[in-house]
TILOMAR-657195 format. One record per residue: x, y, z of N, C-alpha, C in turn; residue number from 1; chain. Coordinates in pm, whole numbers, plus 50000, padded with zeros to 5 digits. Atoms other than C-alpha are relative to their C-alpha. Example, Ala and Ser with C-alpha at 12.3 -4.5 7.8 and 13.67 -1.06 7.14 Angstrom:
BEGIN
{rec {50089 49881 50000} {51230 49550 50780} {50090 50120 50000} 1 'A'}
{rec {49918 49881 49994} {51367 49894 50714} {49923 50109 50073} 2 'A'}
//
This chain:
BEGIN
{rec {50128 49914 50011} {49962 49975 49982} {50135 50161 50048} 1 'A'}
{rec {49927 49899 49997} {50260 50263 50075} {50091 49983 49801} 2 'A'}
{rec {49992 50011 50125} {50401 50165 49749} {49892 50106 49925} 3 'A'}
{rec {50112 49931 50034} {50083 50295 49581} {49975 50142 50029} 4 'A'}
{rec {50047 49837 49965} {50067 50602 49733} {50137 50057 49971} 5 'A'}
{rec {49846 49939 50069} {50437 50672 49668} {49947 50060 49849} 6 'A'}
{rec {50003 49998 50081} {50338 50628 49339} {49902 50102 49936} 7 'A'}
{rec {50040 49848 49988} {50063 50862 49360} {50026 50133 49935} 8 'A'}
{rec {49896 49872 50004} {50276 51123 49469} {50052 49992 49879} 9 'A'}
{rec {49916 49982 50095} {50500 51049 49187} {49933 50041 49856} 10 'A'}
{rec {50064 49986 50050} {50266 51077 48967} {49937 50177 49958} 11 'A'}
{rec {50058 49917 49977} {50044 51364 49057} {50172 50175 50013} 12 'A'}
{rec {49923 49880 49990} {50381 51587 49107} {50060 50042 49881} 13 'A'}
{rec {49993 49930 50156} {50415 51648 48705} {49898 50090 49938} 14 'A'}
{rec {50108 49917 49919} {50054 51824 48839} {50023 50167 50036} 15 'A'}
{rec {49956 49886 49865} {50199 52042 49099} {50131 50090 49848} 16 'A'}
{rec {49862 50023 50088} {50496 52084 48800} {49939 50121 49901} 17 'A'}
{rec {50031 49891 50124} {50296 52259 48540} {49918 50076 50123} 18 'A'}
{rec {50038 49878 49933} {50068 52431 48801} {50077 50114 50031} 19 'A'}
{rec {49897 49945 49950} {50378 52572 48912} {50053 50116 49875} 20 'A'}
{rec {49957 49935 50071} {50446 52690 48564} {49898 50067 49880} 21 'A'}
{rec {50116 49989 50061} {50100 52765 48422} {49991 50181 50132} 22 'A'}
{rec {49990 49864 49988} {50089 53037 48771} {50141 50109 49959} 23 'A'}
{rec {49863 49935 50003} {50467 53105 48714} {50018 50140 49809} 24 'A'}
{rec {50003 49906 50146} {50350 53248 48325} {49914 50085 50050} 25 'A'}
{rec {50087 49884 50007} {50052 53421 48457} {50055 50175 50111} 26 'A'}
{rec {49884 49850 49951} {50300 53637 48708} {50042 50070 49900} 27 'A'}
{rec {49861 49935 50078} {50519 53701 48432} {49924 50122 49942} 28 'A'}
{rec {50142 49847 50103} {50200 53884 48244} {49923 50101 50118} 29 'A'}
{rec {50051 49847 49872} {50058 54089 48566} {50143 50079 49969} 30 'A'}
{rec {49900 49943 49932} {50421 54167 48687} {50083 50029 49867} 31 'A'}
{rec {49945 49968 50122} {50562 54239 48325} {50177 50058 50006} 32 'A'}
{rec {49857 49892 49937} {50828 54510 48474} {50112 50000 50080} 33 'A'}
{rec {49910 50060 49890} {50955 54310 48715} {50111 49922 49912} 34 'A'}
{rec {49920 50076 50091} {51241 54100 48644} {49946 49874 50034} 35 'A'}
{rec {49978 50197 50024} {51292 53660 48596} {49961 49965 50144} 36 'A'}
{rec {49940 50074 49946} {51428 53610 48910} {49880 50060 50120} 37 'A'}
{rec {50078 49967 49894} {51155 53808 49150} {49865 49978 49944} 38 'A'}
{rec {50068 50022 49988} {50909 53730 48995} {49887 49797 50024} 39 'A'}
{rec {49955 50103 50026} {51008 53353 48992} {50052 49955 50188} 40 'A'}
{rec {50035 49987 49900} {51047 53386 49387} {49868 50044 50113} 41 'A'}
{rec {50105 49930 49946} {50731 53535 49448} {49901 49869 49971} 42 'A'}
{rec {50062 50136 50044} {50565 53224 49263} {50040 49851 50137} 43 'A'}
{rec {49901 50094 49937} {50849 52969 49450} {49925 50012 50176} 44 'A'}
{rec {50015 50024 49848} {50731 53138 49814} {49853 49925 49988} 45 'A'}
{rec {50187 50085 50018} {50269 53110 49732} {50023 49865 50010} 46 'A'}
{rec {50060 50163 49955} {50359 52753 49669} {50060 49936 50091} 47 'A'}
{rec {49960 50052 49896} {50569 52673 49932} {49907 50005 50131} 48 'A'}
{rec {50067 49903 49879} {50341 52901 50201} {49901 49879 50000} 49 'A'}
{rec {50113 50049 50010} {50049 52752 50030} {49954 49896 49900} 50 'A'}
{rec {49999 50057 50091} {50024 52477 49738} {49970 49911 50047} 51 'A'}
{rec {49924 50153 49964} {50216 52206 49864} {49974 49935 50165} 52 'A'}
{rec {50015 50078 49851} {50164 52235 50252} {49783 49968 49944} 53 'A'}
{rec {50153 50020 49960} {49747 52216 50158} {49970 49874 49889} 54 'A'}
{rec {50011 50108 50065} {49799 51976 49843} {50050 49826 50143} 55 'A'}
{rec {49942 50108 49849} {49998 51752 50168} {49831 49959 50053} 56 'A'}
{rec {50098 50033 49974} {49686 51785 50365} {49883 49913 49918} 57 'A'}
{rec {50089 50050 50006} {49443 51696 50113} {50013 49901 49908} 58 'A'}
{rec {49970 50134 50113} {49613 51368 49941} {49894 49884 50086} 59 'A'}
{rec {50035 50029 49890} {49403 51225 50263} {49850 49971 49895} 60 'A'}
{rec {50141 50011 50090} {49084 51259 50008} {50029 49968 49804} 61 'A'}
{rec {49971 50027 50162} {49270 51121 49698} {49878 49971 49893} 62 'A'}
{rec {50079 50069 50056} {48994 50883 49587} {49865 50044 50035} 63 'A'}
{rec {50097 49977 50025} {48746 51114 49638} {49999 50136 49914} 64 'A'}
{rec {49936 49853 50128} {48828 51476 49449} {50074 49985 49949} 65 'A'}
{rec {49933 50014 50153} {48958 51505 49132} {50149 50113 50042} 66 'A'}
{rec {49816 49975 49996} {49393 51675 49139} {49916 50156 50039} 67 'A'}
{rec {50040 49821 50024} {49192 52063 49074} {49955 50015 50124} 68 'A'}
{rec {50008 49946 49872} {49016 52073 49397} {50026 49925 50120} 69 'A'}
{rec {49903 49977 49893} {49199 51910 49629} {50086 50103 49955} 70 'A'}
{rec {49866 49838 50010} {49494 52172 49462} {49909 50147 50058} 71 'A'}
{rec {50083 49856 49992} {49228 52470 49514} {49979 50019 50098} 72 'A'}
{rec {50085 49952 49885} {49048 52362 49833} {50113 49966 50112} 73 'A'}
{rec {49899 50039 49880} {49376 52271 49978} {50078 50140 49992} 74 'A'}
{rec {49901 49927 49981} {49560 52595 49884} {49902 50161 50129} 75 'A'}
{rec {50143 49896 49852} {49207 52770 50104} {50035 49959 50127} 76 'A'}
{rec {49944 50070 49880} {49318 52536 50380} {50121 50025 50024} 77 'A'}
{rec {49835 50004 49927} {49690 52543 50432} {49988 50194 50040} 78 'A'}
{rec {50029 49876 49968} {49594 52969 50409} {49966 50024 50137} 79 'A'}
{rec {50039 49988 49834} {49376 52928 50712} {50061 49949 50111} 80 'A'}
{rec {49915 50044 49892} {49585 52684 50890} {50120 50059 50084} 81 'A'}
{rec {49838 49916 50007} {49911 52863 50854} {49930 50167 50040} 82 'A'}
{rec {49973 49835 49921} {49731 53222 50956} {49929 49990 50126} 83 'A'}
{rec {50037 50043 49826} {49584 53064 51295} {50124 49947 50068} 84 'A'}
{rec {49870 50091 49876} {49860 52832 51408} {50101 50127 49997} 85 'A'}
{rec {49831 49969 49977} {50163 53110 51337} {49912 50098 50128} 86 'A'}
{rec {50017 49943 49924} {49941 53350 51488} {49968 49958 50202} 87 'A'}
{rec {50018 50036 49912} {49888 53140 51791} {50158 49940 50081} 88 'A'}
{rec {49862 50062 49990} {50279 53006 51790} {50038 50132 50044} 89 'A'}
{rec {49949 49967 49996} {50329 53314 51761} {50007 50159 50139} 90 'A'}
{rec {50035 50054 49876} {50148 53418 52119} {50069 49965 50052} 91 'A'}
{rec {49917 50117 49846} {50373 53149 52300} {50096 50043 49951} 92 'A'}
{rec {49847 49854 49954} {50679 53351 52190} {50095 49921 49869} 93 'A'}
{rec {49883 50091 50122} {50805 53145 51852} {50061 50180 49844} 94 'A'}
{rec {50022 49931 50078} {50932 53432 51616} {49973 49984 49892} 95 'A'}
{rec {50070 50013 50124} {50772 53514 51300} {50077 49998 49890} 96 'A'}
{rec {49923 50054 50153} {51064 53460 51050} {50029 49865 50000} 97 'A'}
{rec {49930 50167 50071} {51095 53117 51093} {49861 49923 50015} 98 'A'}
{rec {50076 50050 49979} {50730 53080 51108} {49953 49946 49805} 99 'A'}
{rec {50022 50022 50160} {50747 53058 50689} {50076 49894 49959} 100 'A'}
{rec {49987 50130 50026} {50974 52757 50716} {49998 49901 50060} 101 'A'}
{rec {50107 50125 49922} {50812 52535 50999} {49911 50008 49971} 102 'A'}
{rec {50108 49945 50017} {50480 52627 50964} {49983 49873 49847} 103 'A'}
{rec {49972 50053 50128} {50495 52486 50572} {50133 49850 50042} 104 'A'}
{rec {49961 50181 50021} {50719 52165 50648} {49968 49935 50114} 105 'A'}
{rec {50126 50088 49912} {50503 52071 50904} {49889 49928 49989} 106 'A'}
{rec {50156 50008 50050} {50181 52107 50726} {50023 49916 49917} 107 'A'}
{rec {49885 50092 50137} {50419 51899 50460} {49954 49859 50034} 108 'A'}
{rec {50006 50135 49979} {50487 51618 50670} {49876 49863 50101} 109 'A'}
{rec {50107 50035 49891} {50170 51601 50929} {49909 49916 49883} 110 'A'}
{rec {50145 50041 50149} {49925 51550 50531} {50073 49848 50020} 111 'A'}
{rec {49963 50061 50106} {50218 51331 50383} {49958 49845 50144} 112 'A'}
{rec {50029 50087 49900} {50176 51080 50730} {49924 49959 49957} 113 'A'}
{rec {50183 49981 49962} {49746 51105 50775} {50044 49908 49852} 114 'A'}
{rec {49982 50069 50113} {49784 50993 50411} {50076 49861 49981} 115 'A'}
{rec {49966 50133 50018} {50040 50683 50453} {49938 49957 50101} 116 'A'}
{rec {50042 50177 49957} {49862 50556 50721} {49837 50034 49998} 117 'A'}
{rec {50146 50095 50049} {49515 50562 50582} {50003 49965 49852} 118 'A'}
{rec {50008 50020 50126} {49599 50435 50261} {50094 49785 50023} 119 'A'}
{rec {49889 50118 49986} {49802 50098 50475} {49846 49940 50113} 120 'A'}
//
């Protein structure tokens, strides 16, 4: 069963890459006066903060929802979870500059673990 989960993730990495390229082209058109490196940094940060954590959380519903549905719902879900958890973790005392690294990485890890455990 774990091999099937990795095969699913491997297959959909191409879809995520295509979504990244589409987003990059849209941002390049929208911010035509900016240089490509700045646009690439914006798209990478959006994908790191919202798309990848949201996608990994929505892996649990792989059989029930199509890729685009999981991707879009995941982006909004990740934005909500990161916003709320960042607020409360900031109240606890963790400096905000660490949130952009720790929270998405933790959400990706949690999403993949839950998906792997649900498949077995």
